[in-house]
C-alpha positions as a printed Julia matrix, in Angstrom:
159×3 Matrix{Float64}:
 -24.74   15.97  -8.67
 -22.11   16.46  -5.78
 -19.07   13.93  -5.1
 -20.83   12.56  -2.11
 -24.4    12.57  -3.41
 -22.99    9.79  -5.96
 -22.09    7.78  -3.04
 -18.17    7.86  -4.0
 -15.91   10.86  -4.16
 -12.26   11.26  -5.48
 -10.08   13.43  -4.17
  -7.8    15.63  -6.11
  -4.88   18.16  -4.85
  -3.79   20.96  -7.51
  -0.27   20.8   -8.47
   0.06   17.38  -7.08
   0.95   14.9   -9.47
  -0.92   11.34  -9.32
   2.0     9.34  -8.1
   2.39   11.65  -5.45
  -0.91   11.13  -4.64
  -0.68    7.69  -4.94
   2.23    6.97  -2.65
   0.72    9.41   0.01
  -3.12    8.51   0.11
  -2.54    4.85  -1.06
  -5.93    4.89  -2.66
  -4.41    4.52  -6.18
  -7.14    6.73  -7.66
  -9.88    4.63  -6.76
 -13.12    6.2   -6.1
 -13.86    6.13  -2.32
 -16.46    4.87  -0.7
 -19.05    7.76   1.16
 -18.03    8.36   4.54
 -20.99    6.8    6.55
 -19.25    5.63   9.09
 -18.63    8.87  11.6
 -15.57    6.8   13.6
 -14.1     5.93   9.87
 -10.92    8.72  10.37
 -10.57    7.89  13.94
 -10.05    4.24  13.55
  -7.82    4.49  10.56
  -5.74    6.85  12.8
  -5.54    4.44  15.34
  -4.71    1.94  13.03
  -1.98    4.05  11.43
  -0.97    5.48  15.19
  -0.33    1.41  15.77
   1.72    0.7   12.67
   4.01    3.73  13.93
   4.59    2.2   17.36
   5.49   -1.53  15.45
   7.81    0.38  13.23
   9.64    2.5   16.87
   9.73   -1.33  18.53
  11.14   -2.39  15.08
  13.68    0.35  14.68
  14.68    0.41  18.44
  15.18   -3.78  18.57
  17.38   -3.0   15.29
  19.69   -0.29  17.13
  19.64   -2.2   19.96
  20.94   -5.51  18.23
  23.11   -3.8   16.45
  24.53   -1.78  19.36
  25.36   -5.56  20.92
  27.11   -6.7   18.34
  29.34   -3.72  17.72
  30.19   -3.13  21.0
  30.87   -6.73  21.14
  33.13   -6.55  18.07
  34.86   -3.22  19.52
  35.93   -4.79  22.66
  37.57   -8.07  20.89
  39.64   -5.28  18.67
  40.35   -3.14  21.92
  41.91   -6.75  23.69
  43.69   -7.53  20.21
  44.97   -3.63  20.46
  46.14   -4.24  24.09
  47.5    -7.26  23.2
  45.53   -9.8   24.79
  43.99  -12.81  23.64
  40.34  -12.04  22.63
  38.43  -15.42  23.47
  35.26  -14.69  23.58
  32.58  -16.98  22.36
  30.8   -14.29  19.8
  27.79  -14.94  21.86
  27.02  -11.21  21.95
  27.8   -10.89  18.42
  24.95  -13.44  17.67
  22.51  -12.09  20.6
  23.02   -8.44  18.34
  22.1   -10.4   14.76
  19.39  -12.34  16.34
  17.49   -9.14  17.66
  18.81   -6.99  14.48
  16.62   -9.7   12.54
  13.98   -9.87  14.99
  13.59   -6.01  14.71
  12.88   -6.35  10.71
  10.63   -8.91  11.28
   8.25   -6.94  13.98
   9.03   -3.88  11.33
   6.87   -7.08   8.69
   4.7    -8.12  10.95
   3.28   -4.66  11.97
   2.56   -3.7    8.62
   1.2    -6.97   7.8
  -1.07   -5.98  10.55
  -1.18   -2.73   9.35
  -2.54   -3.21   5.84
  -5.18   -6.39   7.31
  -6.63   -4.11  10.2
  -7.35   -1.14   7.05
  -8.85   -3.64   5.18
 -11.16   -4.54   7.59
 -12.23   -1.17   8.49
 -12.84   -0.71   5.17
 -14.94   -3.79   4.97
 -16.44   -3.33   8.06
 -15.05   -6.76   9.1
 -12.47   -5.78  11.54
 -11.17   -8.62  14.11
  -8.59   -7.96  16.89
  -5.52   -9.05  16.54
  -4.86  -13.16  17.05
  -1.85  -14.79  18.42
   0.62  -12.67  16.72
   0.8   -10.42  19.6
   0.68  -13.39  21.84
   4.02  -14.13  20.13
   5.76  -11.2   19.66
   5.56  -10.29  23.55
   6.67  -14.11  24.44
   9.71  -14.29  21.81
  10.7   -10.54  23.64
  10.44  -11.5   26.88
  12.54  -14.45  26.16
  15.12  -12.64  24.1
  15.5   -10.09  27.74
  15.82  -13.37  29.44
  18.48  -14.57  27.26
  20.3   -11.28  27.61
  20.24  -11.29  31.26
  21.0   -14.45  31.95
  24.26  -14.18  29.23
  25.63  -10.7   32.0
  24.63  -13.24  34.91
  27.31  -15.58  33.02
  29.92  -12.83  32.52
  29.21  -11.9   35.78
  29.96  -15.3   37.27
  32.68  -16.35  34.94
  34.52  -13.1   34.81
  35.18  -13.54  38.94
């Protein structure tokens, strides 16, 4: 009896340890159901691309936050070296911290969404994303407005 005719199949790759197969395929050596959906691979690949987009956005937000925070700290140290009083309120550092933490939360939200969608695709119960998309959009928009307001405040105060 062929592996596909039994309704399930288990892929093995010669020379690759079971641990590596589990890490790469993430099926834990469990037999996969028969591929009766011709769009199955496309759906899973789309889910992976979406997760990678969440990951890129999260990493970019973390790096952005680090750059904001590091620039604020570097500017304070530069002012001290020049003999000027560094009387910055530290708001920029906090914005950087919030941005970096927000990036980590984006990555975790993306991972949760990826796993949920993967399970839904496997069980043919897929539901589109709920309010998480709206929440992330509003929070990132709010962060952008706060940064723009802060830059406007700095420009007005420095005159």
